C-alpha positions as CSV (number, residue, x, y, z in Angstrom):
1,M,11.3,-21.7,-21.7
2,P,11.9,-18.3,-22.5
3,T,12.3,-15.0,-20.1
4,R,10.3,-12.7,-21.0
5,K,11.0,-8.9,-19.4
6,V,8.3,-6.0,-19.2
7,A,9.0,-2.7,-18.5
8,G,7.1,0.4,-17.8
9,E,5.2,3.7,-16.1
10,A,1.5,3.1,-14.7
11,L,0.0,4.8,-12.0
12,G,2.5,7.6,-11.7
13,T,5.2,4.8,-10.9
14,T,6.9,1.7,-12.2
15,Y,7.7,-1.3,-13.1
16,H,9.5,-4.2,-13.7
17,I,7.7,-7.6,-14.8
18,T,9.8,-11.5,-15.0
19,Y,8.0,-14.8,-16.0
20,F,8.6,-17.6,-17.9
21,G,6.6,-18.8,-21.1
22,D,5.0,-17.1,-24.1
23,V,3.4,-15.2,-23.6
24,E,2.3,-11.8,-24.6
25,L,1.8,-9.4,-21.8
26,E,1.5,-6.3,-22.7
27,P,-2.0,-6.1,-24.3
28,A,-3.5,-7.6,-20.7
29,L,-1.2,-5.0,-19.0
30,D,-2.3,-2.4,-21.1
31,S,-6.3,-3.2,-20.5
32,I,-5.9,-3.7,-16.2
33,F,-4.2,-0.4,-15.9
34,E,-6.9,1.5,-17.6
35,R,-9.5,-0.6,-16.1
36,V,-7.4,0.3,-12.8
37,N,-7.5,4.0,-13.9
38,Q,-10.4,4.5,-14.4
39,S,-11.9,3.0,-11.4
40,M,-10.0,3.8,-8.9
41,S,-7.4,7.1,-9.7
42,T,-7.9,9.4,-8.3
43,Y,-5.7,11.7,-10.2
44,R,-8.3,11.4,-13.1
45,E,-11.5,13.8,-13.7
46,T,-13.9,11.0,-14.9
47,S,-13.4,8.3,-13.2
48,D,-15.2,5.9,-11.2
49,I,-13.9,7.9,-7.5
50,S,-13.2,11.2,-9.0
51,R,-17.3,11.0,-10.1
52,L,-18.4,9.7,-6.5
53,N,-16.4,11.8,-4.5
54,R,-18.1,14.5,-6.0
55,G,-21.3,13.9,-5.2
56,E,-22.6,12.3,-8.4
57,E,-24.4,8.9,-8.1
58,V,-21.8,6.0,-9.5
59,Q,-22.0,1.8,-10.2
60,V,-19.1,0.5,-9.3
61,D,-17.8,-2.2,-11.9
62,S,-16.6,-5.4,-9.2
63,L,-12.8,-4.3,-9.6
64,F,-14.9,-1.1,-7.2
65,R,-16.1,-3.3,-5.1
66,N,-13.8,-5.9,-3.8
67,V,-10.9,-3.2,-3.1
68,F,-13.2,-1.9,-1.0
69,R,-14.1,-4.8,1.0
70,L,-11.0,-5.6,0.9
71,S,-10.6,-2.1,3.2
72,Q,-13.0,-3.0,5.4
73,Q,-10.8,-6.4,6.3
74,V,-7.9,-3.9,7.0
75,N,-9.9,-0.9,8.8
76,R,-11.6,-3.6,11.2
77,E,-8.4,-5.3,11.9
78,S,-6.8,-2.1,12.4
79,N,-9.3,-0.7,14.8
80,G,-9.5,1.4,12.2
81,Y,-6.1,3.2,11.9
82,F,-6.3,1.7,7.8
83,D,-9.4,4.3,6.8
84,P,-10.0,4.9,2.6
85,T,-12.4,7.6,3.5
86,V,-9.1,9.1,5.1
87,G,-8.7,11.0,1.0
88,N,-10.6,14.9,3.2
89,L,-7.2,14.7,5.0
90,V,-4.4,13.6,2.7
91,N,-5.8,16.2,0.7
92,F,-6.1,19.2,3.6
93,Y,-2.3,18.0,4.5
94,G,-1.3,18.1,0.5
95,F,-0.6,14.9,0.7
96,G,-3.1,14.1,-2.3
97,P,-4.5,15.3,-6.3
98,E,-5.3,18.1,-4.3
99,K,-2.7,21.3,-3.3
100,G,-2.9,21.0,1.1
101,L,-3.7,24.0,3.2
102,K,-0.1,26.6,4.3
103,E,-1.8,26.9,8.1
104,I,-2.7,24.0,9.8
105,D,-6.4,25.0,11.7
106,S,-7.8,22.5,14.0
107,S,-11.7,23.0,13.7
108,K,-10.9,22.8,9.9
109,I,-9.6,19.0,11.2
110,D,-13.0,18.4,13.5
111,S,-15.5,19.8,11.4
112,L,-13.8,17.2,8.8
113,M,-13.8,14.5,10.5
114,Q,-17.8,13.7,9.9
115,Y,-17.0,12.3,7.1
116,V,-14.0,10.1,7.9
117,G,-14.9,6.3,8.7
118,I,-15.6,3.0,5.9
119,E,-18.9,2.7,7.5
120,K,-20.0,5.8,6.2
121,I,-20.3,4.0,2.3
122,Q,-22.4,1.7,1.7
123,I,-22.0,-0.4,-1.6
124,S,-25.2,-3.0,-3.1
125,S,-24.5,-6.1,-5.0
126,E,-25.0,-4.3,-8.1
127,G,-22.3,-1.5,-7.3
128,I,-24.9,1.5,-6.2
129,V,-22.8,3.7,-4.0
130,N,-24.7,4.9,-1.2
131,K,-22.8,7.8,1.3
132,T,-23.9,9.2,4.0
133,S,-23.3,12.6,3.3
134,P,-21.8,14.1,-0.3
135,E,-18.8,15.1,1.7
136,V,-17.0,11.4,2.4
137,Y,-14.4,11.3,-0.2
138,L,-12.4,7.8,-0.8
139,D,-8.1,7.2,-1.4
140,F,-7.5,4.0,-2.3
141,N,-3.9,5.3,-3.3
142,A,-3.1,3.1,-0.5
143,I,-3.9,-0.5,-1.6
144,A,-5.4,0.2,-5.3
145,K,-1.4,-0.2,-6.7
146,G,-0.8,-4.0,-4.7
147,Y,-4.2,-4.4,-6.4
148,T,-2.9,-4.0,-9.3
149,V,-0.3,-6.3,-9.0
150,D,-3.3,-9.0,-8.2
151,L,-4.5,-8.5,-10.7
152,I,-1.9,-9.0,-13.4
153,G,-0.5,-11.8,-11.2
154,H,-3.7,-13.0,-11.7
155,Y,-3.7,-12.9,-15.2
156,L,-0.3,-15.2,-15.7
157,D,-2.2,-17.4,-13.2
158,T,-4.9,-18.0,-16.1
159,Q,-2.2,-18.2,-19.0
160,D,-0.3,-21.0,-17.1
161,V,2.2,-19.0,-16.1
162,Q,3.8,-20.4,-12.8
163,N,6.4,-18.7,-12.5
164,Y,7.1,-14.5,-12.5
165,L,7.8,-11.7,-10.9
166,V,5.5,-8.6,-10.8
167,E,7.0,-5.1,-9.3
168,L,4.7,-2.3,-9.6
169,G,5.8,1.3,-7.6
170,G,8.0,-1.3,-5.0
171,E,4.8,-3.6,-4.5
172,L,5.6,-7.0,-5.4
173,L,4.3,-10.5,-5.5
174,A,6.4,-13.4,-6.7
175,K,5.4,-17.5,-7.7
176,G,7.8,-20.6,-8.6
177,E,11.5,-19.6,-8.8
178,N,13.4,-17.5,-10.9
179,L,14.5,-20.1,-13.4
180,E,17.5,-19.1,-14.2
181,K,18.7,-19.1,-11.6
182,T,16.7,-22.1,-10.1
183,A,16.6,-20.6,-6.9
184,P,13.5,-18.7,-5.0
185,W,12.8,-15.1,-5.9
186,L,14.9,-13.0,-4.0
187,V,14.4,-9.0,-3.1
188,G,15.1,-6.3,-0.6
189,I,14.7,-3.5,1.2
190,D,15.9,-0.4,1.5
191,D,18.5,0.0,3.9
192,P,16.9,3.5,5.8
193,E,20.5,4.8,5.8
194,Q,21.0,5.1,2.8
195,A,22.8,9.1,1.7
196,E,20.3,11.1,-0.5
197,G,20.5,9.4,-4.1
198,E,22.1,5.6,-2.9
199,R,20.8,2.7,-3.6
200,S,22.2,0.3,-0.4
201,L,20.1,-2.3,0.8
202,T,19.2,-3.7,4.7
203,A,18.0,-6.7,3.9
204,G,17.4,-9.7,1.2
205,V,13.8,-11.8,1.0
206,K,13.1,-14.6,-0.5
207,L,9.5,-14.4,-1.7
208,I,7.9,-17.2,-2.2
209,N,4.3,-18.0,-3.8
210,R,3.8,-14.5,-1.5
211,A,3.4,-10.9,-2.2
212,M,5.2,-8.2,-0.2
213,A,4.8,-4.8,-0.1
214,T,6.7,-1.6,2.0
215,S,5.4,1.5,2.9
216,G,7.8,4.4,4.6
217,N,9.9,7.3,3.4
218,Y,13.4,7.4,5.2
219,R,14.2,10.7,3.2
220,K,11.3,12.2,5.6
221,N,11.8,11.6,8.2
222,R,12.5,14.2,11.3
223,L,14.5,14.5,14.4
224,D,12.4,15.7,17.3
225,P,14.2,18.4,18.3
226,E,12.8,17.9,22.3
227,T,13.7,13.8,22.8
228,G,16.7,13.4,19.2
229,R,13.9,10.7,18.0
230,M,13.5,10.6,14.7
231,Y,10.0,10.2,13.3
232,V,7.5,10.0,10.0
233,H,4.6,12.0,9.9
234,T,1.3,9.8,8.6
235,V,-2.0,10.8,8.8
236,N,-4.2,9.0,11.8
237,P,-7.7,8.8,10.9
238,L,-8.7,7.8,14.1
239,T,-7.9,11.5,15.1
240,G,-7.3,13.7,11.8
241,H,-3.6,15.2,12.6
242,G,-0.9,14.7,11.4
243,E,0.8,13.1,13.9
244,K,4.2,11.6,14.9
245,S,4.8,7.5,14.0
246,D,8.0,6.0,15.1
247,V,7.3,3.2,11.9
248,L,10.1,4.2,10.1
249,S,9.0,1.6,7.4
250,A,6.4,-1.4,6.8
251,S,7.7,-4.4,4.7
252,V,4.8,-6.7,4.7
253,L,4.8,-10.3,3.5
254,A,0.6,-11.8,2.7
255,E,-1.1,-13.6,0.6
256,N,-2.4,-11.1,-1.3
257,C,-0.3,-7.8,-2.5
258,A,-3.5,-5.9,-1.8
259,L,-3.3,-6.8,2.2
260,A,0.4,-6.0,2.1
261,D,0.2,-2.7,0.6
262,A,-2.7,-2.0,2.9
263,Y,-1.2,-3.1,6.2
264,A,1.7,-1.3,5.7
265,T,0.2,1.9,5.8
266,A,-1.9,0.7,8.6
267,F,1.5,0.2,10.8
268,M,2.6,3.1,9.6
269,A,-0.5,5.1,11.3
270,M,-0.2,2.3,14.2
271,G,3.1,2.5,15.5
272,F,5.4,0.1,16.8
273,E,3.9,-1.4,19.7
274,A,0.2,-1.2,18.9
275,S,1.5,-3.1,14.9
276,R,3.5,-5.9,16.6
277,E,0.3,-6.2,19.2
278,L,-1.7,-6.9,15.6
279,L,0.7,-9.2,13.8
280,Q,0.4,-11.2,17.0
281,K,-2.9,-12.2,16.2
282,L,-3.3,-11.6,12.1
283,E,-3.5,-15.3,10.1
284,D,-0.5,-15.3,7.2
285,V,0.3,-11.4,7.2
286,D,4.2,-10.9,8.2
287,A,6.2,-8.4,9.0
288,F,9.4,-6.4,8.8
289,L,9.8,-3.2,11.2
290,I,11.9,-0.6,11.1
291,Y,11.5,1.7,14.1
292,A,12.7,5.1,16.1
293,K,14.0,4.0,19.4
294,E,14.1,5.9,22.7
295,D,17.9,6.6,22.5
296,G,17.9,7.7,18.9
297,S,19.3,4.4,16.9
298,M,17.0,2.2,14.9
299,G,15.9,-0.5,15.3
300,K,14.7,-3.7,13.7
301,F,11.4,-6.5,14.5
302,S,10.6,-9.0,12.7
303,T,8.4,-11.6,12.7
304,E,8.9,-15.8,12.6
305,G,7.5,-16.3,9.8
306,F,9.7,-12.9,7.6
307,K,13.0,-14.7,9.8
308,E,12.4,-17.9,7.9
309,V,12.8,-15.7,4.6
310,L,15.2,-12.9,5.4
311,V,18.7,-13.3,3.3
312,D,22.0,-11.6,5.1
313,L,23.1,-9.3,2.2
């Protein structure tokens, strides 16, 4: 069976797909990327989500509805730490398509918080979106990449491709095994202590019929001058403030990549202790967390399910 490898750029990042079969994947990829962009890209002015954010009346497609439903699930499980209506705040801090303000105004944050909350949006079975206020702003960037990976995997499934590895911007979905090596698909987790410009890995993961997503940008870590602890800035949707999180990286295994993507984002906002507590309750979700300890060193935590697939490099 021939080995196929496809690579390119889409959704503002790169992708690499390896699979075994006779299917021509490129035409389907173009269609999937176009559908996702037209439905959920905040960087495309004519997309459904951009029109919705401008207050227009929009009937959204099944992709949009699926991502919204998954967002509701993770929002509920994380007690609100994952919330795609945080878009106004993301823009305010300068992390989104709109440039942020140079000075943080707490009164402005308070005024924006009235538009945060996934419960402020309802979608009918026909796809008609109702918002409690035109100012409610949706941003699916923390889940759309993972969902796109799932769409690619689903297409390969429909074409009876039984062995593949899909990677888009670091988000991954594997099925079967790497037939070239007659072994499970092996992927890596970045070493948070690597120097700028280097690429070193802290661990390997055997990815067996599962998805994995990682959140965290080690190079944006900062050092608290008072405590000496490292931290990352993340927007807390419950308070509206950019807060210090001791979770420096969250790698999550789940049944699909959209859920892995969303939970990885939630854990970054929740911090280590709250993330560990939630992981004890979640079924079919495992995680590998790199976090800042009180003495300034880095700690590593793995759920039992993640330990089973970790490989020393």
